[in-house]
C-alpha positions as semicolon CSV with decimal commas, in nm:
position;residue;x (nm);y (nm);z (nm)
1;I;0,949;0,436;1,513
2;P;0,896;0,796;1,629
3;G;0,541;0,903;1,541
4;P;0,317;1,208;1,572
5;A;0,137;1,061;1,875
6;G;0,413;0,847;2,022
7;P;0,616;0,543;1,918
8;I;0,482;0,337;1,624
9;P;0,541;-0,040;1,648
10;A;0,705;-0,192;1,341
11;R;0,868;-0,518;1,237
12;L;1,147;-0,584;0,988
13;F;1,105;-0,886;0,762
14;D;1,417;-0,987;0,572
15;V;1,539;-1,317;0,435
16;R;1,899;-1,198;0,468
17;E;2,092;-1,116;0,784
18;S;2,278;-0,833;0,611
19;R;2,261;-0,652;0,276
20;E;2,435;-0,415;0,044
21;P;2,269;-0,072;0,018
22;G;1,935;-0,091;-0,163
23;P;1,561;-0,025;-0,151
24;V;1,339;-0,098;0,149
25;V;0,965;-0,166;0,123
26;L;0,717;-0,030;0,377
27;F;0,401;-0,236;0,418
28;F;0,072;-0,105;0,558
29;H;-0,180;-0,374;0,655
30;G;-0,548;-0,375;0,567
31;G;-0,848;-0,400;0,797
32;G;-1,069;-0,101;0,728
33;F;-0,850;0,123;0,947
34;V;-1,013;-0,053;1,245
35;I;-0,872;-0,407;1,267
36;G;-0,557;-0,589;1,162
37;N;-0,198;-0,560;1,278
38;I;0,153;-0,678;1,196
39;D;0,069;-1,036;1,294
40;S;-0,248;-1,058;1,084
41;H;-0,041;-1,000;0,770
42;A;0,291;-1,150;0,883
43;S;0,272;-1,452;0,653
44;F;0,211;-1,233;0,349
45;T;0,476;-0,980;0,453
46;A;0,733;-1,255;0,498
47;E;0,643;-1,392;0,154
48;M;0,680;-1,044;0,010
49;S;1,032;-1,014;0,149
50;R;1,122;-1,358;0,015
51;M;0,981;-1,300;-0,333
52;L;1,117;-0,947;-0,369
53;D;1,447;-1,032;-0,197
54;L;1,419;-0,700;-0,016
55;P;1,373;-0,585;0,342
56;V;1,008;-0,515;0,428
57;V;0,912;-0,299;0,726
58;S;0,554;-0,361;0,842
59;I;0,392;-0,068;1,024
60;D;0,147;-0,107;1,313
61;Y;-0,028;0,228;1,273
62;R;-0,297;0,360;1,507
63;L;-0,648;0,221;1,454
64;A;-0,997;0,370;1,469
65;P;-1,226;0,445;1,642
66;E;-0,975;0,541;1,912
67;S;-0,763;0,717;1,650
68;P;-0,984;0,844;1,366
69;W;-0,883;0,982;1,027
70;P;-0,617;1,088;0,940
71;A;-0,421;0,916;1,220
72;A;-0,330;0,611;1,010
73;S;-0,190;0,820;0,726
74;D;-0,005;1,047;0,967
75;D;0,165;0,748;1,131
76;C;0,258;0,585;0,802
77;E;0,396;0,902;0,648
78;A;0,610;0,948;0,959
79;A;0,726;0,587;0,938
80;A;0,819;0,625;0,571
81;R;1,022;0,937;0,645
82;W;1,199;0,759;0,931
83;V;1,295;0,460;0,716
84;A;1,408;0,695;0,439
85;S;1,637;0,874;0,685
86;N;1,863;0,565;0,709
87;P;1,826;0,517;1,086
88;A;2,095;0,307;1,250
89;E;1,826;0,105;1,429
90;L;1,709;-0,040;1,098
91;G;2,044;-0,197;1,021
92;R;1,999;-0,143;0,647
93;A;2,149;0,117;0,414
94;V;1,844;0,261;0,238
95;T;1,884;0,399;-0,115
96;A;1,512;0,427;-0,190
97;I;1,177;0,321;-0,050
98;A;0,869;0,155;-0,193
99;L;0,519;0,172;-0,047
100;A;0,281;-0,124;-0,033
101;G;-0,048;-0,206;0,131
102;D;-0,374;-0,394;0,096
103;S;-0,725;-0,248;0,123
104;A;-0,705;0,029;0,384
105;G;-0,328;-0,014;0,363
106;G;-0,348;0,037;-0,012
107;Q;-0,520;0,369;0,049
108;I;-0,254;0,459;0,305
109;A;0,023;0,373;0,057
110;A;-0,140;0,582;-0,217
111;V;-0,178;0,880;0,017
112;A;0,181;0,844;0,141
113;A;0,308;0,842;-0,218
114;I;0,134;1,175;-0,277
115;D;0,256;1,320;0,054
116;L;0,616;1,222;-0,024
117;R;0,592;1,356;-0,378
118;D;0,482;1,693;-0,243
119;A;0,737;1,698;0,041
120;P;1,012;1,449;-0,048
121;A;1,182;1,230;0,210
122;A;1,557;1,177;0,238
123;V;1,550;0,913;-0,038
124;P;1,299;0,879;-0,323
125;V;0,991;0,661;-0,344
126;I;1,050;0,436;-0,645
127;G;0,731;0,229;-0,651
128;Q;0,390;0,160;-0,503
129;L;0,198;-0,166;-0,469
130;L;-0,171;-0,092;-0,413
131;I;-0,366;-0,411;-0,343
132;Y;-0,745;-0,369;-0,378
133;P;-0,709;-0,011;-0,253
134;A;-0,984;0,211;-0,118
135;A;-0,912;0,499;-0,353
136;D;-1,234;0,702;-0,351
137;F;-1,457;0,688;-0,044
138;G;-1,727;0,913;-0,187
139;G;-1,754;0,765;-0,535
140;D;-2,054;0,577;-0,673
141;Y;-1,926;0,255;-0,829
142;A;-2,120;-0,039;-0,971
143;S;-1,911;-0,302;-0,795
144;A;-2,026;-0,168;-0,458
145;S;-2,380;-0,284;-0,528
146;H;-2,293;-0,590;-0,738
147;F;-2,089;-0,745;-0,456
148;A;-2,257;-0,587;-0,153
149;E;-2,326;-0,922;0,014
150;G;-2,172;-1,267;0,008
151;Y;-1,811;-1,185;-0,086
152;L;-1,650;-1,139;0,259
153;L;-1,635;-0,758;0,254
154;T;-1,995;-0,635;0,270
155;A;-2,170;-0,302;0,230
156;K;-2,265;-0,302;0,599
157;G;-1,908;-0,382;0,694
158;M;-1,775;-0,093;0,487
159;D;-2,030;0,144;0,643
160;W;-1,912;0,037;0,989
161;F;-1,546;0,086;0,900
162;N;-1,621;0,432;0,762
163;E;-1,824;0,526;1,070
164;C;-1,534;0,425;1,293
165;Y;-1,261;0,595;1,090
166;G;-1,464;0,905;1,000
167;P;-1,281;1,020;0,689
168;D;-1,368;1,335;0,498
169;F;-1,472;1,158;0,178
170;D;-1,377;1,453;-0,043
171;H;-1,034;1,517;0,108
172;P;-0,741;1,384;-0,100
173;R;-0,581;1,231;0,212
174;A;-0,891;1,013;0,236
175;S;-0,971;0,972;-0,134
176;P;-0,650;0,997;-0,339
177;M;-0,862;0,987;-0,656
178;R;-0,973;1,339;-0,564
179;H;-0,628;1,493;-0,547
180;A;-0,584;1,794;-0,773
181;T;-0,303;1,624;-0,962
182;L;-0,154;1,277;-0,965
183;E;0,133;1,373;-1,194
184;G;0,484;1,285;-1,085
185;L;0,394;0,989;-0,867
186;P;0,620;0,682;-0,863
187;P;0,539;0,381;-1,083
188;A;0,247;0,181;-0,949
189;L;0,125;-0,177;-0,957
190;V;-0,246;-0,182;-0,878
191;I;-0,421;-0,508;-0,792
192;T;-0,796;-0,562;-0,782
193;A;-1,015;-0,865;-0,714
194;S;-1,297;-0,924;-0,959
195;L;-1,552;-1,012;-0,685
196;D;-1,479;-0,715;-0,461
197;P;-1,719;-0,430;-0,375
198;I;-1,431;-0,179;-0,403
199;R;-1,298;-0,331;-0,726
200;D;-1,409;-0,035;-0,934
201;Q;-1,231;0,213;-0,707
202;G;-0,904;0,040;-0,791
203;R;-0,986;0,030;-1,162
204;A;-1,072;0,400;-1,158
205;Y;-0,747;0,485;-0,982
206;V;-0,552;0,297;-1,249
207;G;-0,719;0,513;-1,511
208;A;-0,650;0,831;-1,317
209;L;-0,282;0,743;-1,273
210;A;-0,244;0,658;-1,641
211;A;-0,418;0,981;-1,744
212;A;-0,169;1,171;-1,526
213;G;0,125;1,006;-1,702
214;V;0,222;0,780;-1,412
215;P;0,364;0,442;-1,521
216;V;0,106;0,193;-1,398
217;I;0,058;-0,183;-1,424
218;F;-0,287;-0,327;-1,360
219;R;-0,360;-0,685;-1,260
220;E;-0,700;-0,824;-1,160
221;A;-0,738;-1,145;-0,960
222;V;-1,023;-1,298;-1,160
223;G;-1,271;-1,496;-0,952
224;N;-1,116;-1,378;-0,628
225;I;-1,246;-1,172;-0,336
226;H;-1,132;-0,884;-0,121
227;G;-0,871;-0,995;0,129
228;F;-0,728;-1,280;-0,076
229;V;-0,364;-1,208;0,012
230;T;-0,429;-1,331;0,368
231;L;-0,651;-1,619;0,254
232;R;-0,398;-1,816;0,053
233;R;-0,463;-2,143;0,236
234;A;-0,841;-2,110;0,203
235;I;-0,841;-1,999;-0,162
236;P;-0,597;-2,201;-0,375
237;S;-0,609;-1,955;-0,666
238;A;-0,491;-1,680;-0,433
239;Q;-0,147;-1,841;-0,420
240;G;-0,097;-1,785;-0,791
241;D;-0,242;-1,435;-0,773
242;V;-0,001;-1,340;-0,494
243;A;0,297;-1,496;-0,672
244;G;0,219;-1,316;-0,996
245;M;0,171;-0,988;-0,813
246;L;0,504;-1,010;-0,635
247;V;0,694;-1,115;-0,948
248;A;0,550;-0,810;-1,125
249;F;0,637;-0,581;-0,834
250;R;0,992;-0,713;-0,819
251;A;1,034;-0,634;-1,189
252;L;0,889;-0,285;-1,138
253;L;1,125;-0,212;-0,848
254;T;1,429;-0,354;-1,028
255;E;1,371;-0,122;-1,322
256;A;1,290;0,175;-1,100
257;E;1,604;0,130;-0,888
258;A;1,816;0,096;-1,204
259;N;1,666;0,421;-1,335
260;R;1,740;0,590;-1,002
261;V;2,103;0,479;-1,012
262;M;2,150;0,596;-1,371
263;T;1,987;0,932;-1,298
264;Q;2,209;0,979;-0,994
265;A;2,521;0,887;-1,193
266;A;2,434;1,133;-1,467
267;A;2,374;1,420;-1,225
């Protein structure tokens, strides 16, 4: 994919060899903006395509510290615009896009949704799936201290990720919670894990979206930890959490695409 600093690797996941025109999902992997890649999340991304019955394009954006903030968001916005442009290389007729990501990728998806609201792409964004997103780097949230140690993602780990990525905590392209307005964003499904140090960031973003009039669905994986979507073999309950999440997102996208079609027909 053409990017602001050179080609961006990407991979198409699709359970079908060919399709009628329809939505395409972009997926942005987690890993604190420092680690992770297409392969680290390939099992989940393949499951997403299967459960949604949609094409999913996974984006291998630039990582820190070699490429600090806002490189990841710049790459992913460029990738979303490219997919929305119906490129022949994709082999799919794109009527709309949806944005999805976990952890750092959830932040990237949230930022991309705002960027594409403010400067629309060739087709609309009809939904966002934000899985335990980092929504407010500079906020003071109780979950950060309650689950600082012993739940996979630690306070020291988060400090290291932030040091590597170097975001401006107050900038809305780092902390979407701090954007001047969240009105007019596409419907969102926000997922948190109850034993996650950034749980309360996700909860707060749900409240901010709802207050701005954005249709939002909130699900919390009770008794689960940050990173559970890639730990489905290790954590049996994660399988049900992932299945429920994807069923809910499929319903959200089905309704959103139907609304898009009706709006287009009435125009």
